[in-house]
N, C-alpha and C positions, 0 to 999 in steps of 0.2 A: 686951851689949845695945846700948851707944852705937855699937859698930862696925856693927851691922845698920842702925841708924838713918842713920848716915852714908852706908852703901852704898844704902839705899833713897832717900835724898835725891840722891845722885849720879846714880842710875839715872832719877829723875823729871826731874832737870835734863837729862841726856843726851836723853831722849825728847822734852822740851820743845823743845830746840834743833834736833833732827832734824825735828820737826813744824813749827817756825817756818821752817826751811830749805825744806821742802816747800811751804809756803804761798808763800814768796817766789819759788820757782822756777816757780810755776804762772802767774805773770804775769797774775792776774785784777785787777779794779778796785782801785785803791789803798785805797778806803774799806773794802772787804771784806778786803783783806789785813790792814790795821791792826786791824781788829775781831777777826779770828782770832788775830792775833799778841798781842793784849792778853788775850784770854781764856786762851790757852795759857801765857803768862808768868805771869799773875796766879794762876791756878789750875792748875798744871801737869798733875797727873794727871787731874782732871776735864776740863780743857781738851783734853787729848790725845784722850781717849775721845770727847768731843763732836765734835772734828774728825774722827776716824775715821768716826763715824756719819753726820755731817751736813755736813762740810766738803770732804771729798776731792771733787775735781771729776772726774766720770766722763764728761763730755761727749766727750772725745777717744777714750774707748773705745767709744762709741756702744752704748748698752744694746740698741738695735735699730737696724738700718740704715733708719731712718725716711725718709731722703732717696730711696733707691731705691724704697721702698714708696709714697711719695707720688707719684713720677713714674709708676710702674706703674698705680696705681689711678686717677689723674687721666686717664691715656691711655684706660683702659677706659671711664671715665665719658664721654669725649668721643665714643666710638664710638656712644653712645646719645642724646647731647644736641646738638640743633641750635638755634641762635639766629639769628633774622633781625632786622634793624634795631635792633641793640643800640646804644643811644646813650648813652654816659656822659657826665654833666654835665662840660662843659669845665673848670669850676672844680676838680673833684675828679679829673680825669683822672690827674694825677701820683700821687695816693693810690692809685687804683685800680691804676695800673701798678706801683707799688711793691709791692702785695701779689701781683700776677701774677709779678713777677720774683723775689720772695723764694721762693716755693714753688708757683707756679701756682695761686693762690687765685683762682678765676675769678668774675667778676660775672655775675649773672643778672638777667634782666628778668622781667616777668610775676609778681609777687609780692603776697602779701597779709599783712598783719601785725596781729595782735591784741596789745595790751598788757595784761598781767595783773599786778596790783600786790598781790595778797594770796593766801594759801593757800586761803581760803574760795571764790575763783573758780577757782584753778588746778586743784585736785584734781577737782571735778565735771567740769570741761572735759576733763581728762586721762582720767577713767573713761569718759566719753561716747566718746572717740576710740578708746579700748581696746575698748570694747564693739562699735565698727563695723569693727575691724580683721578683715581677711579673709586676709591672706597672712603678714605679719611685723610684730613689734614689737621695736624695737631701742632699748636704753637704756643710757646711761653716767651713773653717778652717783657723786659723790664720798662722799655719805652716803645709805645705805639702812637707816633704823633698824628694829629689830624691836620696833615699838610699835604702837599702835592704827591709825595711818595706814599704817605698813609693812604690817601684816597685811591691811588693806583692799585695798591695791594688789597685794600678792602673791596674795590669793585671785582677784582679777580677771585677773592674768597666767595663773594656773594654769588657770582656766576657759577662756581662749582657747587654752592649750597643749593642752587636752583636745579642743578643737574642731578640732585640726590647724593652728592657726596657729604659725608658727615664732617663738618668743619667745627673744631673747638678752639678757643683761644683763652689764654690766661695772661692778663695784663697786670702789672703791679700798680697799686692804687696811688702810692707815692711817686713812682716813676712817671706816671701819667696824670699827675695832679693838675696840670694845665690843660688837659684834653677835655673838652666838654662832653658831658654824659650823652648828649644826642648823637655823637659819633658812634659810640658803642651801641646805643639803642637802635640806630639804623641797621647795624649788623644783626642784632636780635631779630628785628622785624622781618629780615630777609631770611631767616632760618639758621643763622650762624650762633652757636652757643658760645656766649662770652661771659667770663666770670672774672671780677677783680681778685687779686691776692690780698687778703687780710686788709679790707677797707678800714680806714682810720676815722671812724666817726666817734665823736665825744659821747660818752666818757671812756669807751674802750680804747680811744686814741693812745692812751699812755701804755697800754699793753701791747700795742702792735707797730707803732710807728718806727720803732728801732729795728724791726726785723723784716726786711724786704727780700722779695724774690728777684734776685739780680740775674737770673739765668737768661740765656738766649738759646732756646732749643726749638727746633722745628723737626717734625716727622711726618713723611708723606707716604702713605699706603704701607707703612712698616718697612719700606725698602730703601728709602733715601731719608737721610737726616743731615741737619745743619747744627753746628755748635760753635761759639766763638765769642766775640765781643761787639758784634754789630746789632744795634737795635733798628727798628723800622722809623727812620727820620730822615728829612731832606738834607741835613748837615753831612750825611755820609756820602752824598754826591755833589753837593754845593758848597761844602765848607761851613765854617762857623759863621752865623749871621753877624753882620756888622764888622767882620774882621777879614773875611775872604780867605781864611785858611783852610786848606783841605784837611779832611780826617783821614788819618792812616790807621786802619784796623785789619783784624785777621779773622776770617771766618772759614770753617772747614766744612766741605761737603762729604758726607760719609755714606758709604754703602757696604752691606756685609753684615756679618753677625753682630757688630757692635751697635747697630741701629736697634736691635732688640733691647739693649740696655738703656739706650736713649729713649725708646718708647716707654719702658717702665718708669724712667725719670718723669715723663710727662703724666703718666697714669696716676702715679703717687701724688703729684702736684693737683691733678684733677680731683682726686679725692679729697684733698685739703679743702678746695674751694667749693665743690659740688656735692660731696658726700655720696658719690656714685662710684662703686667699685667695678672697674671694667677688666675682665680677665679672659676674654674670648680669644681663641686660637687665631682668628683672622687678623688680629693685630700683631701676630708674630709669623709671618708668611715664610715658607722655606726659601732658602737661598737658591739662585739660579745657578746652574752648572757653569755657565759661562763667567760667572763672577768669581766662583771658587777656583776656577782653572787659572785665572790671571792675578789672583790676590796675593799669591807668593807668601802665604803664611804670615801676613802682617797681623800682629797681635795688638789689640786695643782694649782698654778698659775706660768706661765711663764712671767718674768718681764724683759723688755729690757731697755736699757738706751744708750744715745749717745749725742755727742755734738750738734746735731740739735734739741734735745728736749729742751722744755722751763724749764723742772725741771730735776735735777739729780735723777731719779727715784730710782735706787737701793740704792744709798746713803741715801736718804730719808727713804727707807724701813729699812736700817740698823738701822738708828738713832731711828726711831719708835720703832723697835723690841727690841733694847737695852734698851731703856728707860721703856719699858713695862715689862721687865723681873723681876721675883720675887725671884728666887732661884739661877740659874747659867746661864752663857754665855760662851760657849767654841767656840773659833775661830781658824782655820787654814788658813795661808796665807804666801805665799813665800816671800812677801815683805810688810813691815809695815811702811807706810808713810802716816798716816791718816789726812785726813781733820781736821780742828779745831772742827767741829761739831761732827764727829765720836769720836775723842780723848776725847773730853769733855763729850760725852755721856758714854764712857767706864770708864772714871774715876769717873764720878758721881755714876755709878752703883757700882764700886769697893768700893768707900767710903761710900755707903749706905749698904754695908755688902753682896752685890750679889757676888757669887763666879765666878769671871771673870778670864778666862784663855786664853792666846793667844800663839799659837804655831807657830814658824817660823823655818826655816833650820838653823843649827849651822853654815854651810858654804854655802853661797849663790853663784849663778852663776853670780852675778853682785856685785863686791866688793864695788864700790862707793855707790850703793843703801844700801848695808849692813852697811857700816859705817854711812850713813845718818839715818838709822832706829834705831841705838843703843840707841841714847838720847831719842827718842820716847818710846822705850821699856822700858828704866830705869824710865822714867816719870810715865809710866803706873804702873810698879812695886811699886814705891814709894807711889802711891795712893791706894795700897792694892791689886792689881791684881797679879796673878801668871803668870810669863812668862817663856816659855818652849822653848828649842831648840832641834829639831829633829836631831839626830846624827848619824843615820844609813845610810843616804843617803841625797839627795837633796829633801826637802819637797816642792812640787808644787801645793798641794792641796788647794782648796779655798772653805771652807765650814764654817757654823756657826750652832750651835745647842743650843736651849734655853729651859729650864724648861720642858724637856720631851714632848714638845707639838709642837714646831716649829723648822723646820731645813731649810737651803738653801744650794745650791751647784750651781756652775756655772763657768764662766770664770773671775768673778770679783776679783781682788786683793783689799787688804785694802791700797789703795794708791790713790794719786791725779789723776794719769793718768787714771786708771780704772773708777774712780767715775766721772771724768770731761771730758776726752778727747776721750776715747776709746768707740767704740760700743761693749756693753757687754750684756750677757744674763744669767740669773740665774732662777732656779726653786725654789719656796717657797712652802714647804710642811707642811700642817696643819694636823698632825697625830702623835698620841703618839708612835705607834709601830715604825714608821719610824724614829722618833726623837730617840728613844732608840737605834735603830741600828747605827745611826750616832754617838751617844754617845759612843757606843762600839768601833767604829772606832777611835774615839779620844782617848779612854782610851788605846787601843792597841799601838796607836802612842805615847802616854805619857810614857808608859813603855820603850820606846826606846828613850827617851828624857832626857835632863839634864835641871835643873832649873837654871835661872839666879842667884839666890841665892848661887849656888854651883860654880859660875864662878867669882871669885873675880876680875880678870882682865877686865871683862865687867861691873861688878857691880860698882867697884871702880877704874876706869882706871886712869892712870897717866895724868899729866898736858898736855903733848903733844898730847896724844891720845884723851883726852876730847876736847882739842881745834880743832882737826881735825874732830871730830864728830860733834861739833858745826858749823864748817864751811861748812861741807857737808850738814848739816841740812838745812842751808840757801837755798839750790838749791833743796830741796825736793819737792817744787810745781812744778818744771820743769822736774823731773825725770819721 
């Protein structure tokens, strides 16, 4: 019996050594390397299993050849899109060029943006646009729940499919792991094309579970688009189950040229899951004269990022925008586990006298992540930033506004997973009026928030709490 124990122990140690060697040879960020090494060494068997499922870096293998697909679909889009007198604000030209050079994320003029800050406004507006659809409805959702709200949306989509409207849905297989397959099968039976994103069936589970499509993108007839942080789930209108906390999130309704880029984002994702390349002109309809007349040259860029890209596009954009700020930087994020470059940029801005404010929920839906974020937020506070906690409900909004001139909103959290592992999408808006509207949204939420300076238990935690924060922070690159 003792011999078997010794053999098992030796095998566990050998596997741990091999796994740590694999981590070291991958040449990833030192913080992430150390985090995985600690997990593997302290809990060898569990650590090795977790590393196989969530730690192995498959970027070099390219789950899909997204680079070539991006080039192909963007060229096809360019055949249908012409822009005259596109004037990018000189101050933001380098940021715009950065996105263009990374993966040809093009800026578009002639746009209209409506900011939606709760599910009660989002769902009726979406249902109205669905009812007006005549040609197609495209949807990418991280979560599409089989609840009252999900059933309401599925009924509306089925009704349009019966009318002959082409309806395509992509859902994330991990985000919807609790949704019964019958829910999506019913949609398929009614003529809706539904595909999961990177389904996680063993043994391919280990190569896919860590890379999720976290985007929330909707395109209707190529004329109206939605992007932001809202999923299709009851909690957006009824609060968190068993807690009665309302969710505060931000979704944008877009019209204008930027919808072309949103359409391309969906079509690339559709090729990922269906291997069907769609490039017809009908998906890029001409803009109406009424829209171009009142759009007032609002410039917008859709920026996507994912683990198959050679650069972390959205993270680089955040760093560039933060370092270019002159007066203020306001950020909302449900989770604050920043990469070293983002944290350094924010601390640099704060110490240079920029008004840096970061808002997170007072009570998170992920307790371990909340504890891991506390030391980061305190570090930012000590650099001179203002840290705020939204206390009226759960803040799930993901936005940033800078200097009354730049704003961005989408699916990207300020954390390692969004910046490095997830497929994300944000819209960057270069317009003073839009930035001022985002600023007002932030100010309204700030009036329902409490400052870290007014929370002594978080600002000056006791020894054991500080120790736990430090331990959970070690795993932040893995969360």
